[in-house]
Structures are given as C-alpha cells and as structure tokens.
C-alpha positions in Angstrom: 85.9 106.0 166.9 87.7 105.7 163.5 90.8 107.8 162.9 92.2 107.8 159.4 95.4 109.3 158.3 98.4 109.9 160.8 99.3 112.4 163.4 102.4 113.8 161.6 102.6 117.5 162.6 99.0 118.0 163.1 99.6 120.6 166.0 100.9 122.9 163.1 97.3 123.0 161.7 95.3 125.9 162.9 91.7 125.2 161.9 89.7 122.2 163.0 86.7 121.2 160.9 83.7 119.7 162.7 81.0 118.1 160.6 77.7 117.8 162.5 74.7 116.0 160.9 71.6 114.5 162.6 73.4 111.3 163.8 77.0 111.7 162.6 79.9 113.7 163.9 83.5 114.0 162.6 86.6 115.9 163.0 89.3 116.7 160.5 92.3 118.9 159.6 94.4 118.9 156.3 97.7 117.3 156.7 99.8 117.4 153.5 102.2 114.8 154.8 99.8 112.4 155.8 99.0 109.3 153.7 95.7 110.8 152.7 96.6 114.5 153.0 94.1 114.8 156.0 93.5 113.6 159.6 90.0 112.4 159.9 88.2 111.2 162.7 84.6 109.7 162.4 83.1 109.8 165.8 80.7 107.2 166.9 77.6 108.9 168.3 75.3 107.7 170.9 71.7 108.1 169.9 70.4 108.1 173.6 71.9 111.5 174.2 71.8 114.8 172.6 74.4 115.8 170.0 75.7 118.6 172.5 76.2 115.8 175.0 77.9 113.6 172.5 80.2 116.5 171.6 81.1 117.2 175.3 82.0 113.5 175.5 84.1 113.8 172.4 86.3 116.4 173.8 87.5 113.9 176.5 88.3 111.0 174.1 89.0 112.6 170.6 92.7 113.0 169.8 92.2 115.8 167.4 89.7 117.6 169.9 92.2 117.2 172.6 95.0 118.7 170.4 94.4 122.2 171.4 93.1 123.8 168.2 91.7 127.3 169.0 90.0 127.9 165.7 87.1 125.8 164.2 85.1 125.5 161.2 81.8 124.0 161.9 79.6 122.5 159.1 76.1 122.2 160.1 73.4 119.9 158.5 70.3 122.0 159.2 67.5 123.3 157.0 68.6 126.3 155.2 66.7 129.5 154.0 68.4 131.1 150.9 67.8 134.7 150.8 68.8 136.9 147.8 71.7 139.0 149.1 70.1 142.4 147.9 66.9 141.4 150.0 68.7 140.2 153.0 68.0 142.1 156.4 69.9 140.9 159.2 67.5 142.1 161.9 64.5 140.2 160.1 66.6 137.0 159.4 65.6 135.2 162.7 61.9 135.9 162.4 61.8 134.8 158.8 63.6 131.7 159.6 61.2 130.8 162.3 58.3 131.6 160.2 59.7 129.3 157.5 60.9 126.3 159.8 59.8 124.6 162.9 62.6 124.8 165.5 63.0 125.9 169.2 63.0 129.5 170.1 66.1 129.1 171.8 68.0 128.0 168.8 70.9 130.1 167.4 70.0 131.5 164.0 73.2 132.0 161.9 73.8 133.5 158.4 76.4 132.8 155.9 77.0 134.8 152.7 77.3 133.0 149.5 79.0 135.7 147.2 79.2 133.9 144.0 75.6 133.0 144.3 74.5 136.3 145.3 72.6 134.7 148.3 72.7 134.6 152.1 72.3 131.1 153.7 70.3 131.3 157.0 70.3 128.3 159.3 70.0 127.4 162.9 72.2 125.3 165.5 70.8 124.0 168.8 71.7 126.4 171.5 73.3 123.9 173.9 75.4 122.6 170.9 76.4 126.1 170.1 77.5 126.8 173.6 79.8 123.7 173.8 81.5 125.0 170.5 81.9 128.4 171.6 83.1 127.4 175.0 86.0 125.3 173.5 87.3 127.4 170.9 88.4 131.0 170.6 87.0 131.4 167.0 84.4 129.4 165.3 82.9 129.9 161.9 79.7 128.2 160.8 78.5 127.2 157.3 75.9 125.0 156.2 77.0 121.5 155.4 76.0 121.8 151.5 78.0 125.1 151.1 81.0 123.6 149.4 79.0 121.5 147.2 76.8 124.2 146.2 80.0 126.3 145.5 81.7 123.6 143.6 78.9 122.5 141.4 78.0 126.1 140.7 81.3 126.5 139.1 80.9 123.2 137.3 77.4 124.1 136.0 79.2 126.5 133.5 81.0 123.7 131.7 79.3 122.9 128.4 76.1 124.4 126.9 73.6 122.1 128.4 71.3 123.1 131.5 72.2 120.9 134.3 70.4 119.8 137.8 72.5 118.4 140.6 71.6 115.9 143.5 73.5 115.4 146.6 72.6 112.5 148.7 73.7 112.3 152.4 72.3 111.1 155.6 69.0 109.9 154.2 68.6 113.4 152.5 68.4 114.2 149.0 69.4 117.7 148.1 68.2 118.9 144.7 69.5 122.2 143.2 70.3 123.9 139.9 71.6 127.2 138.9 70.9 130.0 136.5 74.1 132.1 136.1 75.0 133.4 139.5 71.7 132.6 141.3 69.9 129.4 142.5 67.3 128.4 140.0 66.0 125.6 142.6 67.2 124.4 145.8 65.1 122.0 148.1 65.7 119.1 150.5 63.8 115.9 150.6 64.1 113.3 153.3 63.5 109.6 152.4 65.3 106.1 152.3 63.3 104.7 149.3 64.7 104.9 145.8 61.3 105.2 144.1 60.5 108.4 146.4 63.8 110.0 145.4 63.1 109.5 141.9 59.7 111.0 142.4 61.1 114.1 144.1 64.0 114.5 141.6 61.7 114.2 138.5 59.3 116.6 140.2 62.0 119.2 140.6 63.1 118.6 137.0 59.7 119.3 135.8 59.2 122.4 137.7 62.5 123.8 136.5 61.4 123.1 132.8 64.4 120.9 131.9 64.4 118.9 128.7 64.3 115.2 129.1 66.5 114.5 126.2 69.0 117.3 126.2 69.6 118.5 129.8 71.9 116.8 132.2 71.4 115.3 135.7 74.4 114.8 137.8 74.3 112.7 141.1 76.9 113.1 144.0 77.4 111.8 147.4 76.4 108.5 149.0 74.0 107.1 146.4 71.7 104.5 147.7 71.2 101.5 145.4 72.9 103.5 142.8 72.3 100.7 140.0 68.6 101.0 140.7 68.5 104.6 141.0 70.2 105.0 137.7 67.9 102.6 136.1 64.7 104.2 137.3 66.0 107.7 136.2 66.9 106.6 132.8 63.3 105.5 132.2 62.6 109.2 131.9 65.9 111.1 131.3 68.6 110.4 128.8 71.5 112.2 130.4 72.2 110.9 133.9 75.7 111.0 135.4 77.2 110.0 138.6 80.0 112.2 140.1 82.9 109.9 141.1 85.3 111.7 143.4 88.5 109.9 142.4 87.9 111.0 138.7 86.3 114.2 139.6 89.4 115.4 141.7 92.0 114.0 139.6 92.9 111.1 141.9 93.7 113.2 144.9 94.8 111.1 147.9 91.9 112.1 150.0 89.3 110.7 147.6 90.5 107.2 148.7 89.0 107.7 152.1 85.7 105.7 151.7 84.3 107.2 155.0 84.8 110.9 154.0 81.6 112.6 152.7 81.6 114.6 149.4 81.0 117.8 151.1 84.1 117.4 153.2 86.2 116.5 150.1 85.0 119.5 148.2 85.6 121.7 151.2 89.4 120.4 151.3 89.9 120.1 147.7 87.9 123.0 146.0 87.3 125.5 149.0 84.0 126.8 150.2 
C-alpha cells in the first residue's frame, strides 16, 4: 500500500473517495494542509480474489478506511450507457443496460445525471462489491470514473473556435469523446495495449465525427502509453495533436505533483464533477 500526503486533521474530512477500476483500488480525501493537499492511498490489489474481497481486506489495513468516514464517493470503472436526459426512463434503464452490455443479472445498475451534458449515465457495479460499500458507509454516491473528465473537458471544448476531440487513457482503456454544444457528439471506449491499435480507433472515431485533419484539434489526457510513438503516429494524419499536462493544465496545483494520482481524480478534486 502506498500512502501519499500526511494525516494532518484527516478526521475532519467527511467524504472519502473510493476509485475502483478493473485491477486498481485507491482511497483519498482532500487535505488542504497536507503537502499535496490530499491524502491518497493506492491499495495493492490481489488478483487471485474478487474486488469485493479485496475491499473487505482493505478495511482491515487501510488507514483511511479505518478512520471512520461515514460518507463515500465511489468512482466506478464500468461500461457506461449514455441516455439523453429527455428520453431517460428509470424503470427501463436496467433492461436497456443489460440489452446493451453483457453483465450478471445480480449486478446493481445505477444511474447518474450529467446536467451540463443533458444526459444520464447508466452503469453497473458487482453486487458483492456494492454490498461491501453499503455495509460500511451510511451514505454512498456512485459515479462513472470518467465523469469528472467529461465535465471538465466539456467546459474546455468551448475555448477557441476549432472543433475538438478528446482521448483519455487509463487502465489499458482508450476513452474517445467529443461534444456538440451541451451534448455528447461521440463517446466510446476501446480496450487495447498497442499504440497502433489506439491510433486506429482514434482515427476511426475522428473520421466518423467528420473532423478536419488540418484545422480541428485532438487532445490526449491521462496515462499515455509510449507518448512519443503515439504522437508520431497520430501526426502522420493530423496536424493539431496536443497532450494535456496536469501541472500546466491546473496551474501547478500541488496535487498535480503526485505521479500516481490518475487524471480523473485530479479533475474531481481540482475542477469538481
């Protein structure tokens, strides 16, 4: 387990953030007086047991989880079904989600309103994992892992006159999305570890959206794999490719100096959800 920051006055914080990805688990709380303005624990996951079992074990050893927080914010890395807010039907959401994605009937299907994007995000969480969280916190709110990234980059998309596509890299996943005013124009996720495949998926999405290779802009964020090679291959086709650097993007905020903190957590704490 890696704990970053310090424990100064962490018991005064009321909301603990759990970030749950396929093979990664972390806990954090904002801490304005800490060195990096956050207390952050990256929990070492055992791959031979379920994420629910990992979390149960974490409650016995994690300093943050043992600190008595009653409220939790849970960021879930799961396939997301985006539904226009004026077409969302709560009673039909579960059936629609299972029709779209393969998952277990016992999974909990959750929803989260994205008001600035006039959408509702529908996603699922493993039932055992859900029960562990509900059993340890009096209140828990759930959101898709990418929600803070969507919200921040949506606001950023209004800067300048050029159309923009964004790509967020995390946990061997490539999240490609763009916006048209207050709606998603495109949003899809691709799983791959190979740069050439990433470039193929990105350029396919670019073509589907009808972007201009010379005038429009592509922004890359997150944990870029082989950034130099990725940039080289993309620039064979596109003229305006930019990498978002957290330190410069967020005005050298102390939190951005934490190399282990994912971009989605940084945007959550520094820009909100």
